[in-house]
C-alpha positions in Angstrom: -33.4 -40.6 -64.0 -32.7 -39.3 -60.5 -34.3 -39.5 -57.1 -35.0 -36.6 -54.8 -36.1 -36.2 -51.3 -38.4 -33.2 -50.5 -39.7 -32.0 -47.2 -43.1 -30.2 -47.2 -43.9 -28.0 -44.2 -47.5 -27.3 -43.8 -47.3 -24.3 -41.5 -49.4 -21.9 -39.4 -48.6 -18.8 -41.3 -48.3 -16.2 -38.6 -46.2 -18.2 -36.2 -42.4 -18.6 -36.3 -40.7 -22.0 -36.6 -40.5 -23.3 -33.0 -37.3 -24.8 -31.5 -38.9 -28.3 -31.6 -39.7 -27.8 -35.3 -36.1 -26.6 -36.0 -34.8 -29.7 -34.3 -37.0 -31.9 -36.4 -36.0 -30.2 -39.6 -32.3 -30.7 -38.7 -32.9 -34.4 -38.8 -34.5 -34.3 -42.3 -31.9 -35.5 -44.8 -33.8 -34.1 -47.8 -32.7 -32.1 -50.9 -35.4 -29.4 -50.6 -37.6 -27.8 -47.9 -40.8 -26.2 -49.3 -42.6 -23.6 -47.1 -46.0 -22.2 -47.9 -47.2 -18.9 -49.3 -47.3 -15.9 -46.9 -44.8 -17.5 -44.4 -43.0 -15.9 -42.6 -45.2 -12.9 -41.7 -48.6 -14.5 -42.2 -50.2 -11.5 -43.9 -50.9 -9.9 -40.6 -50.3 -6.4 -41.8 -50.4 -4.5 -45.1 -48.0 -5.6 -47.9 -46.1 -2.3 -47.5 -45.7 -2.8 -43.8 -44.7 -6.5 -44.2 -42.1 -5.5 -46.8 -40.4 -3.3 -44.1 -39.9 -6.6 -42.1 -38.5 -8.7 -45.0 -35.0 -8.6 -43.5 -36.2 -10.1 -40.2 -38.3 -12.7 -42.1 -35.3 -13.6 -44.2 -33.1 -14.0 -41.1 -35.7 -16.5 -39.7 -35.1 -18.6 -42.8 -31.4 -18.3 -42.5 -31.6 -19.5 -39.0 -33.4 -22.6 -40.3 -30.7 -23.1 -42.9 -28.1 -23.3 -40.0 -29.6 -26.6 -39.0 -31.3 -27.9 -42.3 -28.7 -28.7 -44.9 -30.9 -28.8 -48.1 -32.2 -25.9 -50.2 -35.1 -23.9 -48.8 -37.8 -22.4 -51.0 -40.1 -20.1 -49.2 -42.1 -19.2 -47.9 -43.2 -16.1 -49.7 -42.9 -12.5 -48.5 -43.3 -9.0 -49.6 -40.1 -7.0 -50.2 -38.7 -4.0 -52.0 -36.5 -5.0 -55.0 -33.3 -3.2 -56.0 -35.2 -0.5 -57.7 -37.5 0.0 -54.7 -40.6 -1.7 -56.3 -42.8 -3.8 -54.1 -42.8 -7.5 -55.0 -44.2 -10.7 -53.6 -41.2 -13.0 -53.7 -40.0 -16.5 -52.8 -36.6 -16.4 -51.1 -34.3 -19.3 -52.1 -31.8 -20.2 -49.3 -29.0 -22.6 -49.1 -26.0 -23.0 -46.7 -27.1 -20.0 -44.7 -27.1 -17.7 -47.8 -30.0 -16.1 -49.5 -29.0 -17.0 -53.0 -31.9 -15.7 -55.1 -35.5 -14.5 -55.2 -38.4 -15.7 -57.4 -40.8 -12.8 -57.9 -44.4 -14.0 -58.2 -45.9 -13.2 -61.6 -49.6 -13.7 -61.1 -51.0 -11.8 -58.1 -54.3 -12.1 -56.3 -56.4 -9.2 -55.1 -55.0 -9.3 -51.6 -51.4 -9.1 -53.0 -51.9 -5.6 -54.3 -50.1 -3.2 -54.5 -47.2 -5.5 -55.3 -46.1 -5.6 -58.9 -45.8 -8.8 -60.9 -42.3 -10.3 -61.4 -40.7 -11.1 -64.7 -37.9 -13.6 -63.9 -37.3 -17.2 -64.7 -40.0 -19.8 -63.8 -37.5 -22.7 -64.1 -34.8 -23.0 -61.5 -31.7 -25.2 -61.3 -30.5 -26.1 -57.8 -28.9 -29.1 -56.2 -28.5 -30.8 -59.5 -32.3 -30.6 -60.4 -34.4 -28.5 -62.7 -37.8 -27.7 -61.5 -40.7 -25.3 -61.9 -42.1 -22.9 -59.3 -45.7 -21.9 -58.8 -47.1 -19.6 -56.2 -50.8 -19.2 -55.4 -52.9 -18.5 -58.4 -50.0 -19.3 -60.8 -51.1 -22.9 -60.7 -53.8 -21.9 -63.2 -51.2 -20.9 -65.8 -51.6 -23.7 -68.4 -48.9 -22.2 -70.6 -46.3 -22.6 -67.8 -47.1 -26.3 -67.5 -46.7 -26.7 -71.3 -43.3 -25.0 -71.1 -42.2 -27.4 -68.4 -43.3 -30.3 -70.5 -41.6 -29.0 -73.6 -38.3 -28.7 -71.6 -38.6 -32.2 -70.2 -39.0 -31.0 -66.7 -41.1 -33.3 -64.5 -40.7 -31.7 -61.0 -42.6 -28.6 -59.7 -43.3 -27.0 -56.4 -46.5 -25.1 -55.5 -46.3 -22.7 -52.6 -49.9 -22.0 -51.6 -52.5 -20.9 -49.1 -55.9 -22.4 -50.0 -59.2 -20.3 -49.4 -61.4 -22.0 -46.9 -64.5 -21.7 -49.0 -62.9 -22.6 -52.3 -62.8 -25.8 -54.2 -63.8 -29.0 -52.3 -61.3 -31.4 -50.9 -62.1 -34.2 -53.4 -62.2 -31.8 -56.4 -58.9 -30.3 -55.3 -57.2 -33.7 -55.2 -58.6 -34.5 -58.6 -57.3 -31.2 -60.0 -53.7 -32.0 -59.0 -53.9 -35.6 -60.1 -55.2 -34.4 -63.5 -52.4 -31.8 -63.9 -49.7 -34.4 -63.0 -51.2 -37.0 -65.4 -51.6 -34.5 -68.3 -48.1 -33.1 -68.0 -46.2 -36.1 -66.7 -45.3 -34.1 -63.6 -44.4 -34.7 -59.9 -46.2 -31.7 -58.3 -45.7 -30.9 -54.6 -47.8 -28.4 -52.8 -47.0 -26.9 -49.4 -50.0 -25.1 -48.1 -50.2 -23.0 -45.0 -53.2 -22.1 -42.7 -54.2 -18.9 -41.0 -55.9 -15.7 -42.0 -53.6 -13.5 -44.2 -55.3 -10.2 -44.8 -58.3 -11.3 -42.9 -59.2 -14.2 -45.3 -59.0 -17.7 -43.8 -56.7 -20.2 -45.5 -56.4 -23.9 -44.9 -53.6 -26.4 -45.3 -53.9 -29.0 -48.2 -50.4 -30.1 -48.7 -49.9 -33.0 -51.1 -47.8 -34.8 -53.7 -49.3 -35.7 -57.0 -47.6 -37.9 -59.5 -48.3 -39.0 -63.1 -50.2 -41.9 -61.8 -52.2 -40.1 -59.1 -52.0 -38.4 -55.7 -49.3 -40.3 -53.7 -49.5 -38.4 -50.4 -51.9 -35.8 -49.0 -52.9 -34.4 -45.6 -56.3 -35.6 -44.5 -59.2 -33.2 -44.8 -59.3 -33.1 -41.0 -55.7 -31.9 -40.9 -56.2 -28.6 -42.7 -55.3 -26.6 -39.6 -52.4 -28.8 -38.4 -48.7 -28.1 -38.7 -47.2 -31.0 -40.5 -43.6 -31.9 -41.6 -43.5 -34.6 -44.2 -40.6 -35.9 -46.3 -41.3 -37.7 -49.5 -38.9 -39.6 -51.7 -39.4 -39.4 -55.5 -37.8 -41.7 -58.1 -37.8 -40.9 -61.8 -36.9 -37.2 -61.9 -35.5 -36.2 -65.3 -31.9 -35.1 -65.4 -30.5 -31.7 -66.3 -30.0 -32.5 -69.9 
């Protein structure tokens, strides 16, 4: 068993990371920084238009990596892959290098016309194996079953929660139940704003096999929050 420190950044989706926030992140001695879905960019234009800015959005994350020394997942941006196809992808950054992309497999209506990805759902980074979920992928029961079958008990959910969706209490119960059923430490970084004109709220949290260990208050769903959690009991690579 290993321990891991993870920083969740509940972020206003359309705003860049401020100098003060960069300074705070530079002091976080964590293994991972998890940013929410649709950040950077905020969904303030069409997917095609946002994809033309993916280089500048990636540069913003590389600038964070200059001061934050862990691995960065996120946020989630539209881009053109090597064959010119539009994808919604999670950039994975470490040591001021964009080392890989995770292409989202289950897309929502507002993510059209991006195409679903087909890559690995389990990543190995920093000596840890973990699963990645983005947005609606959290509803993929088969993916949870695969994580459990591979003895992986750490997963990240990059999200942006609809304002008029599931209630706060029901949402907490959903994550607690998922963690309990699959023996999983599940961390959600959720941003707030109005990507594609649809209001999203922040509901960042950490759920564990024994319940929700940390959550933002219901009144904090429009706040920018940086929170580092320490988790003991992560299964090893083999």
